[in-house]
N, C-alpha and C positions, 0 to 999 in steps of 0.2 A: 731500297737499301740506303741507310743513312750516310751522310757525308763524313769525311775523315776529320779527325782533329788536326788543326794547323800544324804543319811540320812533318806529319807522318807520311811516309812514301810507300805505296803499294808496289808490287813487282809487276811491271807492265809485261804483257804478252806480245811477242814479236812474230811477224810472218815474213817470209823471204820474197824478194822480188825476183825477176828473171835471172839475175846474175848473182844471187845468193846474199844480197845485202839485206840486213834485218830492218824491217819497218814496223813501227808501233802499230798495232791493229786499230788503235784510235788515232785519227789525224785531226789536226786543228784547222777547221774551215775559217778563213780570215775575211769573210764577206760581211759579217754581222757584228763588227765591233760597235760599242756604244758611241753614239755621236753627241757632241755638245756644241751648240751653236753652229751646226753644219760641218763640224770637223771631228775627226776621231779623237776620243778621250785617250790620249797616248799613255798617260799614267795608269789608267785603269786597264787598258789593253796590255800594257807591259806586265802588270801584276798577274793577269790571267795567263798570258803566254809563258811567263817564267814559272808559274805554278805547274802548268802542264808539262813544261820541260823537266822540272824537278821530279815529276811523277812518271817520266819515261816517254812522253810524246816526242817523236823525232821527225814528224811529217807535217809540214805547214803549207796549206793550199791557198793561193791567191790568184788574181788575174789582173790584166791591164785595166779592165773597165770597173774593177771594184774600187770605188772612189777613196783615194788616200791609203788603201790597204798596202800596196807594195812599198810605198815610202815608209809607212809606219813600222812594218815588220823589219824592213832593212835597218832602220834606226835602232830598233829594239835589239836585234841580233848583234849589231856592231857594238852597241853600248855595253852589252853583257858578254861580249867576246865568245859567242857560241856558234858562229857561222859554220865552222868546220864540224860541229857536233850534231847538226840538224840537217834536214833535207828540205829544200825549197821547191815547191811545185807552182809554176805560174803558166799563163796561157797567152798564146799569140791570138790577137783579135782578127782571125782570118776573114771575117765578114767585112772588115775595113780595108783589106788588102787589094790593091789593084796593080801592083808592080813589084819586081824583085827588090827595088830600092826601098819600098815601103816596109818590106819584111825586116830589113836591117834597121830601119829607122825605129820601128816599134821595139825590136829586140834590144837595141842599144839603150833606148830609154828605160827599158825594164831593168837592165843591169845597173844603170845609174840610180834608179829609184831604190833598188834592193841592196845597193852598196856592196856588190859582189862582182866577180869576173866569171862566174859560171852559174848555170841553173841545173839542179839535180834532175828534176823531172819537168820536161817542157811539153805542153799540150797544144794541139790545134783546138781552139776553143769553139765549142758548140757546133760540131759537124752534124747537120741534120739531114744531109742529102749527099749521095756519092758525087753529085755534080760539084759540090763545094770543094771536095778533095781534088777532083779533076781540074778545076780552075786553078788551084794552088800548084798542081803538077805542071800546068802550062806556063806558070810563072817561074818554074825552076825550084820549087820547094824541096824536092828530093835531093838535088845537088847541094842546096843550101844546108840541109840537115846533115849531109855527109861532111861538109866542111866544118860545121860547128861541132860535130861529134869528134872529128879528127883533132880539132884544136883544143878540145876539152871544155869549150864554152857551154855545151849541152852534154849532160851525161846520159840521159835516156829520153826517148821521144814517144809521145802518146797522143791521144785525142780524147776530148770529152764529148758526150753524145746525148742528144734528146731526139727521139724519133721512135719508129717502130722496130720490131725485131728483125724483119727482113733487111731493112736499110742498115741496121747495125752490123749484120753479118757481112753485107757487101763491103762496108768500110773496114771492118775487122780484117777481111781477106784481101784488101786492096794494097797493103803495104806491110812490111815486116816491123810491126809496132813492138815497142818494149813494154807498154802498158796501156790501159785505157781507163776511162772514168765514166760511170753510168749512174743514172737515177734508178735506185732500186730499194724497195722496202716491201713489207708484206702485202701492201695494197697494189704495188706495181709488179707483182710476181709474174703476171702474164701480159703486161703492157710495157711500153718503152723497150729497152733491150730485153728485159725480163729474165727469168731463170734460164730460158734457153740460150740467150745471149751470154749470160754469165758462164754457163757450162761449156759453151763452145770456146770461149776465151780460155777457160781452164784447160781444155783439151789441147789447145795450141801453146800452152805454157805461158800465157800472157796474164800478168797480174791485173786485178780489177780493183780500182778505187771506187768506193761507193759514196755518192752524194745524195742529199735529201733522204737520209734514213728515217727521218720523222716527218717527211713531207712538209718541211718548213714549220714544224711544230704542230701540224694538224693531227698527228697521231698521238698527241698529248693533250692539247687544249680543246680540240673540237670533236672529241669522241662522243658518240651518243651516250646518254645516261646509263642505259643498260650495259653498254660495254665497260664504262667506268666501274659500274657495280660489280661486274664479273671479275675485273682486275682486282678491285679492293678485297673481294671475298676469297680470292685464290690463296692457297696456303703458302705459296712462294714468297709473298710479300713484296714482289717487284713493282716498281713504278711503271706507268705506261711507256716511258722512254726506255727503261731497262728491257721490257719485253721486245721492243722494236730492235734494239741493239743485239740482244741475245739471239733473236731469230736470224739476224744477219751473220753473226760470228759463229753460228753453228754450221755454216756452209764453207766447205774447203776452198771454193773458188774466190771467196772474198779475201782480199789482202789487207786493205785499210778502209775503215769507215770514217768519213769526215763528219765532224760536228761543229756547227757554228756557235761556239761557246762564248757567252758574254757575261758570265758571272763566275766568281770563284767557287760557289756552291755547285754550279753546273760542271765546271772543270773537275772538281773532286769526285762528284757522283759518277761522271762518265769514266774517269780514270779508274775508279774503284771497280766499276762493272767490267772494264777492259782487263782487269787483273784476274778475272774469274770466268772467262768465256773462251772455250775452245771448241772446235768441231766435234760433234758427237755428244755434246752436253745437253742438248734439248731432248726431252722425253716425248712419248706419244701424248701424254697428258698436257704437256706444254703446247704441242702443236694443236691439240683440240681447243685450248684456250684461244690461240690466235685465230683459228677458224671461227670460233664463236664471236670474237670481236669483229672479224671481217663480215660475217653475216649481219651483225648489228648495223655496221656501216652501210652495207648494201641496201638495207631496207629504207634508207634515207634517200636513195638515188631516184632520179626522175625516170630513167629508162632501165629496164631490167636486163641490160646487156651484160653478159658475163665475160666478154672478151675472148670467147672461144674461137672466133674467126671462121666458123663454118660458112659464114656468108661470103667469105673471100676465096679467090680474088674477084673483085668487081670487074666486069668487062670494060668499064670506062675508067677504072683506076680510083674510084672513090674509096677513101679510107674509112669504112663504116665503123669498125670498132674504135678507131682513134677519135672520130667525131663524137660518138656517143660517150666515150670516156671523158672527154673534155666538157661536154654538156653536163654530165653528172657532177663533175668537179665544181661547176658553177653553183651547185646546190648543196653538195656535201662540204664544200670549203667556202668559196666566195666567187662572185662573178668575175672579178679581176683575175683570180687564180686560174679559173677555167679558161678564160680568154688568152692568158699568157701561155698556158699549156698548149692551147690550140695553135697559137702562133709558132711556138717552138717545134711542135711535132707534126703538124699538118700544113698550116698555112705558109710556112717558109720554104717548102720544097720547090725546086725548079719546075718539076712536072706537077701541074695542078692535081689535087686529090680531094678537093672540097665537094660539098654536096651539090653544087651547081653542075657538076659533071654527070649527075644521075639522069638517065633517060627513062626511068620508070619501067625497066624490063621485068622486074620482079624475081629475077633469078636468086637474089639474096634471100628473099622471104621464103622461097621453097626449101632452103637449106637451114633456116634458123630453128634450132631446137627449142627456143623460147617462144616461137611463133609471134615474133614482134612485127608490128606494122612498120617495117623499116623505111619504106618510101615516104610515108607520111611523117614519121619521126625525124627523118633527115631534114625535111623542110623546116620543122619546128626548131630543131637544134641549130640549123644554119642561121635562122633569123636572130637567135639570141647570142650565138657565138661571134657573129660578124655584123655588128651595127656599122653604120656607114663610116664612122671614123676609124674603125679597125680595118675596114676594107682599104681605106686610103693608106693607112700606116703600113699594112702588109704589102700593098702594091709597091710603095716606095722602097721599102726595105728589100723586097725581092729584086727590084730593078737594079739597085745599086750594089747588092751583095752577091748575086748569083750570075 
């Protein structure tokens, strides 16, 4: 779909949060602003944010650890006098918290950066294990949340998540959340929180914010050539990004899809797509195209694991599908991407679930419909996913954060 002429504004589609507030189904992810000499290009970021605002985007997502992001959007919203017309979502760096006093320290710093006295949507950042939430509870986070919601400093509370479906469900059910944020796209349909997690949240009436709809651009830039060809030849004329967004917006459980937009053309294309996507708009032919693209991607993988989890549960707690998924990411995307995914979803858990826990019992192989040599492949994947420096980094991070 072509971009809009400058000045033309499409009608954004909105979806409701838990309390009936209208949120633009496209949200602005504020992690990937253009940097110049190590600093955010504030003039460029402002032009992109304000164009998105003109086109109806009212949800802006940032975090404490996004370098310069909170301060930049705080300045932009104040200068343009639109704070009361938009929603700010930001995140408590829970992995840095060791006391109740620290919670207040980070929160107050965020208010100052954002030039506001309240946060619309506040998240516990990157909960990967139920133990991380239990640690926060021991520090009084539930009482703190109650105080902040009563004072109006926090309007709604949620969490962002990287991990497997079972862990997501535990965290989802551990507290009366107002919303949650998950990594979800057509490649992560059965991994991370997955479709099952999305649907469970919907059953509980909990809005879901989607991050990584394009897998950091991988579903656009790194598609195999035959996948690109199938998309080019499809009569819809959609771009790879449009296919990914439309697949998401076809689902009723999706509330907002975040996009890290860093060009005006990207803002206009995504806003245009968001003005034309509602649940039920995807056809059987559209789904067939997505499956064709997924099949093309799967053929580039090192291990033919489908993520079905028939091999689970492992008697020793090894996350077999998670390890294989991250290993495949090293080759379908990049080694750094796969290792980062491994750290977030497997290595950072309090209870070890890496391949070193395997005792070679073979139970997994007896249930694998793909007849994979799981025990052998786990050793190969572990060597590549955890070079010595990653082992050190993970051990230090787990010690100080869990």
